[in-house]
N, C-alpha and C positions, 0 to 999 in steps of 0.2 A: 506565475507558474501554473500550468494546467494541472489540477489535481483530480483524483477520481474517487467516487464513492461507489463501491460495488460489494456485493455479498460474496464471501468466500469461506471455505472451511478447509483447513490445511492439515494433513496428516504428517506430523513430524517423524520422519523415519530414521531417527537416531537409533542405531543398532548396538546392543551390548551382547557380546559373545562369551559364553562360558568356556572353560578350558577345552572342552571337546566340541565347541561350536554347536551345541544342541539347543540352546535357549536364545531367542531373540526377543527384545522388549524395548519399550520406549516410555518415557514419562511425558504425559501431556500437560498436566497441571500439578504444581505450579511450574510454569516455564522457567528455564534457567535464566537467572538475572532479572526475573520479574519482581513486582511488588504486590503484596496481597494484603487484604484487610477483611475484617468481619468473617462471616461464614462463607466458605467456598469449597471447591472440590480439590481432592487429591486423586488423580486419575492417570490412566495410561492403558497399555495393552501388553500382552506377553504371549508368546507361542513357544512350543517345544516339539521335537520330533517324537517325544513320548507323551508325557502328561504333566501339566503344571499343577502343583499341589498347594502352593502358598505364595502370597505376596506380602511381605512385611515392610513397614515403613518406620524409619528412625528419624527423629528431628533433633538436631544438636546432640546426637549420641544416645538419645533415649527412645526406646520403642513406644510407638503410639498404637501398636497392635497390628493384626492381620487385616488386610483390605479385602473385601468381598470380590471374588473373581468369577467370571463367566458371563459378563455383559455382552450384548450383541455388538459386533464390529465387522460389518460387511466390507468395509474398506480394507481391513487387515486380511480378511479372507481372500480378497481379490489380489492383494500383494503377495500373500503366502498360501497359495492354493494347495500345496503339497503337505502342509502341516495339519495334523488332526485337530478338529474343533477350532480352527482359526476364526470361524465366524462367531465364536463365543469366547473371545480372548480378552475382553475388556475388564479392567478392574477400576473401582472407584469407591470413594467414601466422602461424606461431608465432614468438614473440619472447621473449627472456630479458630481462625488465625489470631483473633484478639487475645487468646490465652497466652500467646508468646509476647515477650518484651519487644517493644518497637526497635527495629534495626535489622541487621543481617542475620541470616540463619542458614543452616545446611541440612538438606534432606537426603538420606540414604535409602534406596529401595533395593531389597534383596528378593529375588525370584528363585524359587526352588522347584525342581521337577521331581517326578516319582522315583527316579534313580538316585536322588540326593545331589545332583548337580546344581550349582548355584551360579547366578549372574547378578551383578550389582551395578548400580549407577548412582552418581551424586548430582544433585541440582542445588545451586545456591539461589536464595531468594531473600527479599527483605519484607518486613511488615510495617504497616503504618495504621493509624486508627485514632479513635477518640478516647476519652478518659475511662469510659466504662467498657467492660468486656461485652456487654449486651445492653442495648438501649431499648427498654420495654415500652416507654411512653412516647407515642408519636409527637406529643406536644413539646418534647425536648429537642425536636428537630425543627427549627424555625427558619424558613427561607423567605419570609415576607419582605425583608429588606435587602435580599441578596440580588446580585446581578450575574449575568452569564457572559463569559468570553469564550470564543472558539478560535484559538490562535492557529490551528492547523487541523486538517482532516483527522478524525479519530481521537481528538483531544478536546475536552470541555473543562473549563475552570469556573467553579462557582465561587464568586467573590462575596465575602461578608455574610456567610452562613453563621447562625447561632446554634451550636450543638451543646446541649446541657449547660447553657449559660456562657459558653466560651465562643468568642468570635474567631472564626477560622476561614481560610480559603481552601477549597477542595479541588484537587486535580483528578479528573476522570479520564481514563484511556480505554480505547476499544481493544478488547482481547479476543483475537480470532478464535483461539481454541475453545473459549467459553461462549462465543457469539453474544457478547454483551459488554457494556461499559462497566469498568470496575475502578474503585478508588486506587489511584497510584501514589498520591502524596497528600498529606494534610499540612498546610502552612499555618503555624501558630505564631503569636507574638513572642518575641524574645524578651529578655529581662528589661531592655530599654524601651519596651513598648512598641517595637517595630517588627513587622512580619518579615520573614525571609523574602528577599527580592526574587520575583519571577522573571526569568530571562525573556528578552524579546524574541520575535520570530521574523526572520528575514525571508523575503520572497523576491527572487531575481527575475521573475516572469517566466513565461513559457518559451521553449525552444522554437526557433524560427529560421527561415532562409533569407539570404540577401544575395543579390547578384554581385559579381566581381566589379569593383570600382564604385559601387553605390554607397550612399550614406545609410547608416544603421543607427537605431536608437535602442539603448538599454534602459528600460523603465522598471525600477524596483519599487517595492513597498514593504511595509513592516507592521507588526502588531505588537504592542507591549501591554499585557493584561493589567499591570498595576502601576504604570508610569508612562513615560514618553521616550521615544527614540530621539537621541540628540545628535547622532552623526551617521552618515553613510559613506562607504568607501568601496569603489570598484577597482578590481585589478584583473589583468589577463593571466590565466593559468596555463593554457596550452594553445598551440596553433601558431601560424605566422604572425609575428609581432605587428601590432597596430598602435597608433597614437590615440589614446583615450582623452577626450575632452569632457569636462564636468565630472572627473573621477571622484570628487568628494561631494557630489550632489546625488539626490535620489534618482535623477534622470541623467544619464551619460550618453555619449555617442562616439562613433568612429567611422572612418571610411574603410570599406572592405578592401582587402588586398586583391591583386590581380590573379592570385593563385587560388583555385578552389580548395576547399578543405574545411574541417571543423575547427572552430575557435571556442574555447571555454572561458567564461568570465565569472568571477566570484564577487558577490556583494556581501560586505560585512556591515552589520548595524550594531550600534552600542546604545544602551539605554541610559537614563539619568542616574543610575546607580552603578554603572560600569559593567553590567552584564552584556554579553555580545552573542551574536548568532551569525552563521554564514549560510549562503545558498548559492548554487551555481546555475548558470544557464549556458546552453550550447547553441551557437549560431553557425549554421551551415552555409558557407560561402559557395555558391554554385555558379557555373559558367552561364553567361547570359543566353547562350543558345540551348534549346531544349534537348533532352536525350533523343536519339534517333529511334522513333517508334511511330507507328501509324497514329494519326490524329483521329479523334472521333468524327463521325459523319458531320458535314457542314450543317450548321444550324441556322434557321431563319433569325432575323433580327429580334432581340428581346425574348429569345426562347432558350430555356434551359433543357439540356439533355442529360440522361443518366443511363446507367447500366449496372448490372450485377457482374462480379468479377471472380470467377473461380480461379483464374490464373494468379490473382493477387493472394488468394487464400493458399494456393499451392506454394507461393514464395514464403508466406508466413509459416507454413508447415515445414518447409526446408530449414528455416531458422529454428523453429520450435523443437524439432526432433534432434537438434544438436545442442550440447552444453553451451550456455551463454554466460557472459559476465555483464550483469545489469548494475550500472552505477556503483561498481566496485564489489558487488556481491555475486558469488558463483551460483548459477542455477543449473541443475541437471537437465538432461533432455526430457521433454514431455511428450506424451502421445499426440499424434496428429489430430487436428480438429476436423470433424466431419461437416460436410456442407449442409446447411439448413436453408431452404428456400424462403421460409418466412422471415428469418433473421436477415437474409440478403435483401428481401423486399423493403423492410423498414430501414435498413442501412442505406439503400439507394434513395429512399424518400428523404432521409435526413440530409444526405449529401446534396441532393437536388435543391432542397429548401435553403441550405446555406449558400449554394451557388446562385440561386435566384434572388435571394434577399440580401446577400452581401454581409454575412457574419460568420464567425468561427467559434462555436461553443457547443458543449454537450447539452445545454438547455436550448430548446427550440425557440424560434422567434416569438411564438405565442406564449412562452413561459412554461411549456411542458418540460418536466425534468427528464433526464435520460431513462431512469427506471420506469416512470409512468409511460414513456413512449415505447420502450422495448418489451416490457413484460407481457403486454397483450399478444405479442408474437412468439412467446416462449413459455412452455409449460413447466419448466424446471424451477429451481429455488434461487438461482443467482444469475445475474447478467453483468457484463462488463463491456466497455467500449473504448476503442482507440480512434482518434481522428488525425488526419493529415491534410495539409493544404499547400498549394504552391501557385505562383503566378504563371508558371508554364507547366505543360504536361510532363509527367514523370513516369519512369518505368516502374514495374512492380518491385524490383529489387531495390530501387532508390527509396520508395515509400517504406519498405520494411527496414531499410538501413536507418531512416529517420527515427523510427520507433525504437530500434535497438540501441541507438546512441543517445536517446533522450534521458534526462535526469528527473523527469516529472512522473515516473511510474509507468510509462508506456511499455518499456521492456519487461518489467516485472509482471505486468498484466498479461502480456503476450506469452510468457513462460509459465503462467499459473496452471498447474496440472488439474485443477478442479473444474476447468472448462472443458467441455467435450464436443460442442458443436459451434459453428460460426457461419456467418454470412457476410459478404463484402459488397458494398455498393459505392458507386462513384457518381458525381454530379459535375457538370461543366457549364460555364457561362462566361464567355470572354467579353461580354458587354455589360457586366453588372456594376461597373464603376466602383469596384472594390479592389483591395490589395491582392486578393487571391481569386483565381478563376477556376481552379481545379481542386476538387475536394474528394477525399476518400474516407469511408466509415467502415470500421470493423466492429461488428456486434457479436459477442460471444455469450453462450449460455451453458449453464452447468446444473 
């Protein structure tokens, strides 16, 4: 599966409305359903058409006090320009989550304005941690014999850490609101001397195209951070029915039907302790004849051509400015991306490099990562990238449809409102002795 590493900062616009709809506010941290440990933030934002006078936080029914209000939030000011002092609408405080018992908790936030109107919202969260509420001595944290596992993007597992003399495994997850990795779970030995089993991670591979009547291969993989995967099982979920061969193997295959359309397949893996995980891949069956559209200018032998494409960005914006469902999650319409010629230039260079050298990856053939390649062409704080490839030339709408139906993060990235500018570049080489001859790169900046 093609996965992405990109920087993002998301404003969660959960809105709580008082009886007279005068107060709007949202809790940023802790996120609903999240896990917290150690010292962290309790934060959010609040606006009123009069004046906010207090933000009080209760955990498990007990007040922990008033939270300082008035922090700078330019993002809220942009969303609510008609509310007074919306640029100073942030509230936050430090809190030691280790003071709470390990397990589930409930946080109530009550916002009050100058007229006495109140609005409230509840978030549920869990806590995890170590034996002490505060570890003062760095020597009590021993990682010399530990190992690292990265089962999926945004997740790190430290195996065999020794914390205050106790051997534990520590799961870290990337928290977008906090822009950092935070402890999500601590695995301890049970009474029988065994740690809780860590589930495996299934990877069904990246979405791809196959022509009608052609043979296709499904190649899965998996990671088990504390054991081994003992079984693989493929099944078809949607689309015109096909006969799968090797369905109980890591690599399976099928013959594409004569009818174009999307086929979804699911890979299930089971580890040696019975834990399992699923992952889906979408295979787009396409007609063997290309879409009717002008071909690029004829190219001399062994020559790669490229171009920037404002028309493809226009098709992206047509999709982006409408609500979309990405892999089962509803995304609201996002603002249109503005054309950036520098991003378009590096996007075209990458498409041409893939077309010329015959590969398909966010990492360039010389080993340069996506971020190292794109950031020199963008002055903002985050970049993101979508790729597409085909054995035949495709229309702009077809390329966008491939991204929207992907289960590997392409749709979510395309709908991310934190990106403001983009450039699109294409590269072509029909003589590169590779599966794909046509490549498209969408580079976005925020």
